[in-house]
C-alpha positions in Angstrom: 101.8 197.1 -35.9 105.5 197.8 -36.2 108.0 197.5 -33.5 108.1 201.2 -33.0 104.5 201.9 -33.6 101.9 203.1 -31.2 99.9 200.9 -29.1 96.5 201.2 -27.7 97.5 203.6 -24.9 98.6 207.2 -25.0 102.4 206.5 -25.3 104.2 208.9 -27.5 105.9 207.9 -30.7 109.4 206.4 -30.3 112.1 208.7 -31.8 113.6 205.8 -33.7 110.3 205.1 -35.4 110.8 205.7 -39.1 107.4 207.5 -39.2 108.5 209.8 -36.3 108.1 213.4 -37.4 105.9 212.5 -40.3 103.6 215.4 -41.0 100.7 213.1 -41.7 98.2 213.5 -44.4 97.4 217.1 -43.6 100.3 218.7 -45.3 102.4 221.2 -43.5 101.2 220.4 -39.9 103.9 219.2 -37.5 103.4 216.1 -35.5 103.1 216.8 -31.7 105.7 214.7 -29.8 103.5 214.0 -26.9 100.3 215.0 -25.1 100.7 217.3 -22.0 97.4 216.4 -20.5 95.6 219.6 -21.5 93.1 220.1 -24.3 94.4 222.4 -26.9 91.2 223.5 -28.5 87.6 223.2 -27.6 85.3 220.8 -29.4 84.0 221.8 -32.8 80.7 222.7 -31.3 82.3 225.1 -28.9 84.4 226.6 -31.7 81.5 227.4 -33.8 79.5 228.8 -31.0 82.2 231.1 -29.8 84.3 231.9 -32.8 81.7 233.6 -34.9 80.7 236.1 -32.4 84.2 237.2 -31.2 85.8 238.0 -34.5 86.0 241.6 -35.4 86.2 241.2 -39.1 88.1 239.6 -41.8 91.2 241.6 -41.4 93.1 239.5 -38.9 93.1 237.8 -35.6 92.8 239.4 -32.2 95.0 237.8 -29.5 92.4 238.7 -26.9 90.3 235.9 -28.1 92.2 233.5 -26.0 94.0 231.5 -28.6 90.9 230.7 -30.7 91.6 230.6 -34.4 89.9 233.1 -36.6 87.8 230.8 -38.7 86.1 233.5 -40.5 89.3 235.1 -41.6 90.0 232.3 -44.0 87.9 232.3 -47.1 87.9 228.8 -48.7 86.7 230.2 -52.0 89.5 232.8 -52.3 92.2 231.2 -54.5 94.8 233.7 -53.2 94.0 233.4 -49.5 96.7 231.9 -47.3 95.8 229.1 -45.0 96.6 230.1 -41.4 99.2 227.9 -39.7 98.2 225.7 -36.8 99.1 226.8 -33.3 100.0 223.8 -31.2 100.2 225.9 -28.0 97.2 227.9 -28.5 95.2 226.0 -25.9 97.8 226.0 -23.1 95.7 228.2 -20.8 92.6 226.2 -21.2 91.3 223.9 -18.6 92.1 220.2 -18.8 89.5 217.5 -19.3 87.1 217.3 -16.6 88.0 220.7 -14.9 85.6 223.0 -16.8 82.0 223.6 -16.0 81.0 221.1 -18.6 82.9 217.9 -18.9 81.3 215.9 -21.7 83.7 213.0 -21.2 82.7 211.9 -17.8 81.4 208.3 -17.4 82.0 207.5 -21.0 84.7 207.0 -23.5 85.2 210.4 -25.1 86.8 209.1 -28.3 84.3 206.4 -28.9 81.4 208.8 -28.5 82.9 211.6 -30.6 84.2 209.3 -33.4 82.2 210.9 -36.1 83.5 214.4 -35.3 86.7 214.5 -37.3 85.0 214.8 -40.7 83.3 218.0 -39.4 86.6 219.9 -38.7 86.9 221.3 -42.2 87.1 224.9 -43.2 84.3 224.8 -45.8 80.8 226.2 -45.6 78.3 223.9 -44.0 75.9 224.2 -46.9 78.5 222.9 -49.3 79.8 219.8 -47.4 77.5 216.8 -47.3 77.0 215.4 -43.8 78.3 211.8 -44.1 76.9 209.2 -41.6 79.2 206.4 -40.6 78.2 203.3 -38.7 79.4 203.5 -35.1 80.7 199.9 -35.1 83.4 200.8 -37.6 85.0 203.2 -35.1 84.3 201.3 -31.9 87.6 199.5 -31.9 89.7 202.4 -33.0 91.3 204.8 -30.5 92.7 208.2 -31.1 95.6 209.8 -29.2 94.9 213.1 -27.6 97.6 214.9 -29.5 96.2 213.5 -32.7 92.7 214.8 -32.0 94.2 218.0 -30.8 95.9 218.4 -34.1 92.6 217.8 -35.9 90.7 220.2 -33.7 93.3 222.9 -33.5 94.7 223.2 -37.0 92.3 224.2 -39.6 93.1 222.9 -43.0 91.6 222.6 -46.4 90.5 219.1 -47.2 88.3 217.9 -50.1 85.8 215.4 -48.6 84.6 212.6 -50.7 82.3 210.0 -49.2 83.8 206.6 -49.8 81.6 204.2 -51.5 82.4 201.6 -48.8 84.7 201.2 -45.7 87.3 198.6 -44.9 88.8 197.9 -41.5 92.2 199.4 -41.2 93.6 197.6 -38.2 95.2 199.2 -35.1 97.2 201.9 -36.7 94.9 204.7 -38.0 97.6 205.7 -40.5 97.4 202.2 -42.0 94.0 203.1 -43.4 94.0 202.6 -47.1 93.8 205.7 -49.2 90.2 206.3 -50.0 89.3 205.0 -53.4 88.4 207.6 -56.0 84.9 207.4 -57.0 84.8 206.2 -60.6 83.6 208.7 -63.1 80.1 208.0 -64.4 80.1 205.9 -67.5 78.3 206.8 -70.6 74.7 205.6 -70.6 75.3 203.3 -73.5 78.2 201.4 -71.8 76.4 201.5 -68.4 73.4 199.7 -69.9 75.6 197.1 -71.4 77.2 196.3 -68.1 73.9 196.2 -66.3 72.6 193.7 -68.8 75.6 191.5 -68.6 74.7 188.8 -66.2 78.2 187.4 -66.1 79.8 190.7 -65.0 80.4 190.2 -61.3 83.8 191.9 -60.7 82.6 195.0 -59.0 82.5 195.2 -55.2 79.3 194.0 -53.5 78.5 197.3 -51.7 78.8 199.4 -54.8 76.9 196.8 -56.8 74.2 196.5 -54.2 73.6 200.2 -54.4 73.0 199.9 -58.1 71.0 196.8 -58.1 68.0 198.7 -56.6 68.3 201.2 -59.3 69.2 198.7 -62.0 66.6 196.0 -61.7 64.0 198.0 -63.5 66.6 199.1 -66.1 67.6 195.5 -66.8 64.0 194.4 -67.3 63.3 197.4 -69.5 66.5 196.7 -71.4 65.5 193.1 -71.9 62.0 194.1 -73.0 63.6 196.7 -75.3 65.7 194.1 -76.9 62.7 191.7 -77.3 60.7 194.6 -78.8 63.5 195.4 -81.2 63.7 191.8 -82.3 59.9 191.6 -82.9 60.0 194.9 -84.7 62.8 193.6 -86.9 60.9 190.4 -87.7 57.8 192.3 -88.5 59.7 194.8 -90.7 61.4 191.9 -92.5 58.0 190.2 -93.0 56.5 193.4 -94.3 59.3 193.9 -96.8 59.0 190.3 -98.0 55.3 190.6 -98.4 55.6 193.9 -100.3 58.2 192.4 -102.5 56.2 189.3 -103.2 52.9 191.1 -104.0 54.7 193.9 -105.7 56.3 191.3 -108.0 52.9 189.8 -108.7 51.4 193.2 -109.3 54.3 194.1 -111.7 54.0 190.9 -113.6 50.2 191.1 -113.8 50.3 194.7 -115.1 53.6 195.1 -116.9 55.3 191.7 -117.3 54.4 189.0 -119.8 52.5 186.0 -118.4 54.3 182.6 -118.2 53.9 180.5 -121.3 55.1 177.3 -122.9 56.9 177.1 -126.2 56.0 174.9 -129.1 53.1 172.7 -130.2 53.0 170.4 -127.2 52.5 166.7 -127.1 50.0 164.0 -126.2 46.2 164.3 -126.3 43.9 166.2 -123.8 40.1 166.5 -124.1 39.0 169.9 -123.0 35.3 170.9 -122.5 34.5 174.6 -122.9 31.0 175.3 -121.5 28.5 177.6 -123.1 28.9 181.3 -122.2 32.6 181.0 -121.4 34.6 184.2 -121.8 38.2 184.3 -123.1 39.5 184.5 -119.5 37.3 181.5 -118.6 38.7 179.5 -121.5 42.3 180.3 -120.4 41.7 179.1 -116.9 40.2 175.8 -118.1 43.1 175.3 -120.5 45.6 176.0 -117.8 43.9 173.7 -115.3 44.0 170.9 -117.9 47.8 171.5 -118.5 47.4 172.6 -122.1 48.9 176.0 -121.4 51.1 177.4 -118.6 48.9 180.3 -117.5 45.5 181.9 -118.3 47.2 185.2 -118.8 49.2 183.8 -121.7 46.0 182.8 -123.4 44.4 186.2 -122.8 47.5 187.8 -124.3 47.3 185.6 -127.4 43.6 186.3 -127.9 44.2 190.1 -127.5 46.9 190.0 -130.2 44.4 188.7 -132.7 40.9 190.0 -131.8 39.3 188.7 -135.0 40.3 185.1 -134.4 39.5 185.2 -130.7 35.9 186.1 -131.6 35.6 182.9 -133.6 36.3 180.7 -130.5 33.2 178.7 -129.6 32.2 176.5 -126.6 32.5 172.8 -127.1 34.8 169.9 -126.6 38.3 170.1 -128.1 41.1 167.6 -128.6 44.2 169.5 -127.7 47.8 168.7 -126.6 49.7 169.3 -123.3 52.2 172.0 -122.8 51.3 174.0 -125.8 52.0 177.7 -126.3 48.9 179.8 -125.9 49.0 181.0 -129.5 49.3 177.3 -130.7 46.4 176.3 -128.5 44.2 179.0 -129.9 45.0 178.1 -133.5 44.2 174.4 -132.8 40.9 175.4 -131.2 39.9 177.3 -134.4 40.6 174.2 -136.5 37.4 172.2 -137.0 39.4 168.9 -136.8 40.1 169.7 -133.1 36.5 170.0 -132.2 35.5 167.0 -130.2 32.0 168.3 -129.8 28.7 168.0 -131.5 27.4 171.1 -133.4 23.7 171.6 -134.1 23.0 174.0 -136.8 20.2 176.6 -136.7 17.0 175.3 -138.2 18.1 171.7 -138.1 15.3 169.2 -137.6 15.4 166.7 -134.7 15.7 163.7 -137.1 19.0 165.1 -138.3 20.2 165.8 -134.8 19.5 162.2 -133.8 21.6 161.0 -136.7 24.5 163.3 -135.7 24.5 161.9 -132.1 24.5 158.3 -133.4 27.4 159.0 -135.6 29.3 160.8 -132.9 28.8 158.1 -130.3 29.3 155.4 -133.0 25.9 153.9 -132.3 23.5 152.0 -134.5 21.3 154.3 -136.6 18.0 155.1 -134.9 19.4 154.5 -131.4 19.1 158.2 -130.3 15.6 158.5 -131.9 14.4 155.6 -129.9 15.7 157.0 -126.7 14.0 160.4 -127.4 10.7 158.7 -128.0 10.8 156.7 -124.8 12.5 159.2 -122.5 11.0 162.5 -123.7 9.3 163.3 -120.5 12.4 162.8 -118.4 14.7 165.0 -120.5 13.7 168.3 -118.9 11.1 169.8 -121.2 9.1 172.8 -119.9 5.5 172.4 -118.8 4.1 174.2 -121.9 5.8 171.8 -124.3 3.8 169.1 -126.1 0.5 170.9 -125.6 -1.0 169.4 -128.8 -1.7 165.7 -129.3 -0.9 166.0 -133.0 2.8 166.9 -132.5 5.1 164.5 -134.2 8.1 164.9 -131.9 7.7 166.6 -128.5 11.5 167.4 -128.5 11.2 169.4 -131.8 12.3 172.9 -131.2 14.1 172.0 -127.9 17.4 170.7 -129.2 18.9 174.2 -129.3 21.4 175.0 -132.0 24.9 175.1 -130.5 28.1 173.1 -130.0 28.0 170.6 -127.2 30.7 168.6 -125.5 30.2 165.0 -126.4 32.8 162.5 -125.3 33.3 159.1 -126.8 31.7 157.5 -123.7 28.7 159.8 -123.5 25.1 158.4 -123.5 22.4 159.6 -125.9 20.1 160.6 -123.1 22.8 162.8 -121.5 23.4 164.6 -124.8 19.7 165.2 -125.3 19.4 166.6 -121.7 22.2 169.0 -122.4 20.5 170.4 -125.5 17.1 170.7 -123.8 18.7 172.5 -120.9 20.4 175.0 -123.2 17.0 175.6 -125.0 15.3 176.3 -121.6 18.0 178.8 -120.8 17.6 180.8 -124.0 13.8 180.7 -124.0 13.7 182.0 -120.4 15.9 184.8 -121.5 13.4 185.9 -124.2 10.3 185.3 -122.0 8.4 183.3 -124.5 5.3 183.1 -122.3 5.0 186.8 -121.8 5.7 187.7 -125.4 3.3 185.1 -126.7 0.4 186.8 -124.8 1.5 190.2 -126.2 1.4 188.8 -129.8 -2.1 187.2 -129.3 -0.8 183.7 -129.5 -2.3 180.8 -127.5 1.0 179.5 -125.9 4.8 179.9 -125.9 4.9 176.8 -128.1 3.1 178.7 -130.8 5.6 181.5 -130.6 8.4 178.9 -130.9 6.6 177.5 -133.9 6.5 181.0 -135.6 10.2 181.2 -135.0 10.8 177.8 -136.6 8.8 178.8 -139.7 10.8 182.1 -139.9 14.0 180.1 -139.7 12.9 177.6 -142.4 11.3 180.1 -144.8 13.8 182.9 -144.5 17.0 182.4 -146.5 19.0 185.2 -145.0 19.0 186.4 -141.4 18.7 190.1 -142.3 15.3 189.3 -143.8 14.0 187.4 -140.8 12.0 190.3 -139.3 10.1 190.8 -142.6 9.5 187.0 -143.0 8.1 186.9 -139.5 5.7 189.8 -140.4 4.5 187.7 -143.4 3.7 184.8 -141.1 1.6 187.0 -138.8 -0.2 188.6 -141.7 -1.2 185.3 -143.3 -2.5 184.0 -140.0 -5.2 186.7 -140.0 -8.4 184.9 -140.9 -9.9 187.8 -142.7 -7.0 188.5 -145.0 -8.1 188.4 -148.7 -4.8 187.1 -150.0 -4.4 183.7 -148.3 -7.6 183.6 -146.2 -5.8 182.3 -143.2 -3.6 179.7 -144.9 0.2 179.9 -144.6 0.9 178.0 -147.8 4.5 177.2 -146.8 6.4 174.4 -148.6 8.6 173.9 -145.5 5.6 172.5 -143.6 4.9 170.0 -146.3 8.6 168.9 -146.4 8.5 168.5 -142.6 5.4 166.4 -142.8 7.0 164.3 -145.5 10.4 164.3 -143.8 12.2 165.6 -146.8 13.8 168.8 -148.1 13.1 169.8 -151.6 11.9 172.8 -153.6 9.7 170.8 -155.9 6.8 170.0 -153.7 4.3 169.6 -156.5 1.3 171.7 -157.7 -0.8 173.7 -155.4 -3.9 171.5 -156.2 -2.0 168.4 -155.3 -0.6 169.9 -152.1 -4.2 170.9 -151.0 -5.1 167.2 -151.2 -2.3 166.1 -148.9 -3.9 165.2 -145.5 -1.5 166.0 -142.7 -1.8 168.4 -139.8 1.5 170.0 -140.7 0.3 170.7 -144.3 -0.4 174.5 -144.2 -1.7 174.3 -147.8 -4.7 172.5 -146.4 -5.1 173.5 -142.8 -5.4 177.1 -141.7 -3.2 178.5 -138.9 0.0 177.3 -137.4 1.1 173.6 -137.5 0.8 171.6 -134.3 4.4 172.4 -133.3 7.8 173.7 -134.4 9.2 172.2 -137.6 12.8 172.6 -136.6 15.1 174.2 -134.0 15.3 177.9 -134.5 18.3 180.0 -133.6 18.4 183.2 -131.5 18.0 185.5 -134.5 14.8 183.8 -135.6 13.4 183.8 -132.1 14.1 187.5 -131.7 12.5 188.3 -135.1 9.4 186.3 -134.1 9.1 188.4 -131.0 9.8 191.7 -132.8 8.6 191.5 -136.4 9.0 194.3 -138.8 6.0 196.5 -139.6 4.5 196.0 -143.1 1.5 194.6 -145.1 3.5 191.9 -147.0 2.0 188.6 -147.8 4.6 187.3 -150.2 8.3 187.3 -150.8 10.9 185.7 -153.0 14.7 185.7 -152.6 16.6 186.7 -155.7 20.1 186.7 -154.2 21.7 187.0 -150.7 21.6 190.7 -151.0 18.1 191.0 -152.6 14.7 189.7 -151.4 11.5 191.0 -152.9 8.4 191.4 -150.7 4.9 191.9 -152.1 1.5 192.9 -150.6 -0.6 191.4 -153.4 -0.5 188.2 -155.5 -0.1 190.3 -158.8 3.0 191.9 -157.4 4.3 188.6 -156.3 4.0 187.2 -159.9 6.1 190.0 -161.2 8.8 189.3 -158.6 8.8 185.6 -159.6 9.5 186.4 -163.1 12.5 188.4 -162.0 13.7 185.4 -160.0 13.4 183.1 -163.0 15.3 185.5 -165.2 18.1 186.0 -162.7 18.6 182.3 -162.3 18.3 181.5 -166.0 15.2 179.4 -165.7 12.5 179.3 -168.4 9.4 181.5 -168.0 6.0 179.7 -167.6 
């Protein structure tokens, strides 16, 4: 409050007051020097009630209206309309406070009760101006001079009303009220979200911020959840890209790229066991696991590059080196020197197999034969084996021809078990029991015996089916060529444990008393005379059709078969001539 300012009463402004004569904030309205005790204009409610009905139109103002301003004459939406001036003396003839029929100010403070009225004295349509509510306590301590209120009520003016976001106490002087702050323009949603999410942003006023907190709490939580969702989505996307890249690289290398491989011949010594029935891919995996090659794919590629060599790869035990190229490993496996296994040839007798095992394991001669005699029943023979008490060796025919992995520390019994197991696998594949019944044989062992005779008598595999037919024809008791005798030299050699073409005269052979001597005893020998291979077994099951009883092999490409003994004699002469031997 300045020295010349107004107090709490109704004293007029001092002439020496520097604000004397100030037109105020209403632009163009003169300040009244003092209040004459009369009310210049009625209250806004009275103006609105009486003004609308007493105007004659929009053309002007009728003086008979008793000093009431023509409110409807001014159009606030007409840019060219002129604002009517305020008439400070228009209310001279009106009754003073308390003299009229209705005195609203009796028994109460008129200004304190009507404090919210000033904002309503605006010449704008009621439908366009928001009705702003102000708390009464903000106006309780503020008094208005009569002439000031008179100026508000009597002088219409155009004022743009903006509801302040908050109110501050102005003190005693109403003109000391701070200029209402302009409402900030709404920010872009992008920046607004950022400010709402910033927990450290605390510079905005409490009232304004409080209004937004109710609206912003949900947005903040949603924004935080949105950021978390974006982070999770980014991580998932990055993981997906990485997975696609990883598996895509593997797919490309598997289908289009070359497999990893070592270079060179390698070093050191590694013993590798390749089981029976292993494919090229299986061999590659075993070699890679042992550290011989870098990858199974490299071995497959090397085998595909030379299909002829890859077909010669056999199961067995090999002495190889570490960190070899796949091509070098395959070449070493094809070298017989690298074979660290034991190979049993087709048709080989058991006595020869026992000798091979002793040699391989560096055992005393006869060691494996002794183990076979004592442990035959525990080596895995089938139930139909050894069905004849005259069999010389129950394991004969069950040491299947193949290559077996035999380490330096292996035991003879373990090697024999491995061979018997392989024989059982093959015999089950060809169903020896069922096929023996079809062929009219007494047991599967007899079918295996026919196969062993076919293997021993036949010199070339492409003749095995015809040789098998000769065996079955000679076994017929009513045949007039051999009368049920097989007359095979191979059975005599087996009985005598030898291998020779000069077995002696037929008369001498018929005198040799041994159950395996087919020159003396009709039918099949007690058991197999060797270990037949798969071709011989298949030929014994599926013999060729023919009435042959004899045959003689002239050359690998030529074998002569005969149905009568006379025809056989002619064929023998051809054989002697071809081999340069003297005729009898």
